[in-house]
N, C-alpha and C positions, 0 to 999 in steps of 0.2 A: 752870146743872141744872131740870130743868124739876120731878124728884123728888124728895122730901123725906131727907135719910139716916139710919141708924140713927137716927144722934145728931142728931139735926134737923136739921143742914144743909141750906140751901136751897143755898145761892150754894159756888164755888171760887174761889182768885188761883193761880196758879202761878207763879213765880219759878223765872228761870231764867239762870246766870251759863254764857255765853255760851264766857267760856274756858276754865273746869275742865270746863262744861259738867254741873254741879251742878246739882237740880235740887228745889223743895223744891214741893211741895202743900198747904196749906192751906182747909179745908171752912170754912163761917163761916156765920151765920143771917142774922148780915140786911152786906149792900156797906160800909156803915162801919165793920166791922173789918179794912178792910183796911191801914187804916197801922199796924197794933199786927202785923198781921202780916210785911207789908214793914220795920217795924222787928228785928224776932226773924229774918226774911232777912240784914239786916243785919250783927247783932250776930253769929251763927249764923258768915255768912261771913269776918267779924274775927276771931274765936271763931278759924280753922281756918289765921292767914293770910294772907284775901286781900281785897285792896280791892278794891270793887267802885268804877269810875268813873264808870258813867253805867244810867238805868233809861230801857230805851222802853218806852213807853208806846200803847194806843191809845186813848186821850184819852176815857176813859170820864171819869166827873163822881169817879165815888172813889175815883180815882189819882190827881187834879189839885187835890185840894182845898187850902185851906188848912197843914193839917195835914202834911201827905205833904209840901206845899214848902220846909215848918220845916225838917221830918226829913232830908229830900236835904240841904238849906242846910248846917244843921249839920253832920253829916255829910259833908261838903263833895262829893255828889254833884251831877253835873248829869243833870238832865231834860229828856226828846228826848218826840217825840212823833210816831209817822204821821200821814199825811194821811188825813183822812178816808174811807172806805170805798174807801182801798188796802193789804187785809191784803200783799199784797206785802211793803212797805215790813217790816212784821215778824213776814218769814215763820218764822221758829227758835221764836218767840211760837205764831200760829197754828197748827207743827204739831204742837206741844207740844199744844196744847190739843184738836186733831181725834184723840190717841192717848190723849191722858185721855177724853173721851166714849165713845171707840170702843173700850176695855177697861171704859166702866158696862155697857157694851151687855152685855157677856157672861155 
């Protein structure tokens, strides 16, 4: 996001469960908030009876930090990263981002 939201957010992170197609977007003031957002998403999935088995990411620093790694390990969730500069490997997430950014511009 290049513009600041009314609530002061400069960034967003989107998590999507490929099985249920459940999507959750979190708006953040700092990229350091990703681990808290991921924890919220995982708790929401667990509370609805869904088990997340794997997280696929683009390997950004906000996603591969020690806090996120320990959260995933504690939850028994494996982590996988797509190769750099290959958005095709994470096509569902890339499409979600295009949808979100497209709606933002409406």
